C-alpha positions in Angstrom: 0.1 0.1 0.0 1.3 3.4 -1.0 2.0 5.9 1.9 -0.5 8.2 0.6 -3.3 5.6 0.7 -2.3 4.6 4.1 -2.5 8.4 5.1 -6.1 8.5 3.8 -7.0 5.3 5.5 -5.7 6.4 8.8 -7.4 9.8 8.6 -10.7 8.0 7.8 -10.0 5.7 10.8 -9.3 8.7 13.2 -12.4 10.2 12.0 -14.5 7.1 12.6 -13.1 6.9 16.2 -13.6 10.3 17.0 -17.3 10.1 16.0 -17.9 6.9 17.8 -16.4 8.3 20.9 -18.2 11.6 20.8 -21.4 9.7 20.4 -20.7 7.2 23.4 -19.2 9.6 25.9 -21.0 13.0 24.8 -17.8 14.9 25.8 -16.5 18.3 25.3 -12.9 19.2 25.1 -11.8 22.6 26.4 -8.0 23.7 25.8 -6.5 25.2 28.8 -2.8 25.9 27.9 -0.5 25.5 24.9 3.1 25.1 25.2 6.2 24.0 23.1 9.2 22.0 24.2 11.8 20.4 22.0 9.8 20.9 18.7 6.5 19.3 20.1 3.4 21.2 21.1 1.6 20.2 24.3 -2.0 21.2 24.4 -3.5 20.6 28.0 -7.3 20.1 27.8 -10.0 19.4 30.1 -12.5 16.6 29.1 -15.9 16.7 30.5 -18.4 14.1 29.5 -20.6 10.9 30.3 -17.7 8.8 31.7 -16.1 7.6 34.9 -14.1 10.4 36.4 -15.3 13.2 34.4 -13.8 15.9 34.3 -10.2 14.9 33.6 -7.1 16.8 32.1 -5.2 15.2 29.4 -2.2 16.6 27.4 -2.3 16.2 23.6 1.4 16.1 22.5 1.9 16.8 18.7 4.7 16.5 16.5 4.4 18.5 13.1 6.2 18.2 9.9 5.1 21.6 8.2 1.5 21.9 8.6 0.9 18.2 9.1 0.6 16.2 12.5 3.1 13.5 12.1 2.5 12.1 15.7 0.2 12.3 18.6 0.4 11.1 22.3 -2.3 11.4 24.7 -1.2 11.6 28.2 -3.2 11.6 31.5 
């Protein structure tokens, strides 16, 4: 499979996962802070929704290549 096709497939899978998660947990994401360290962007978010332990704070750690996200870690 060519890399471009893999990228299209991954984007579709991420969209599907996001929609299913939103429907199940009815959550909202509120960004609280953005910082940059060692070329990675860290977005601290508060997630509130229909899940045990709500609300929680998570860090979304992005690595970019130009205007594309090449990696994402979600940390609690």
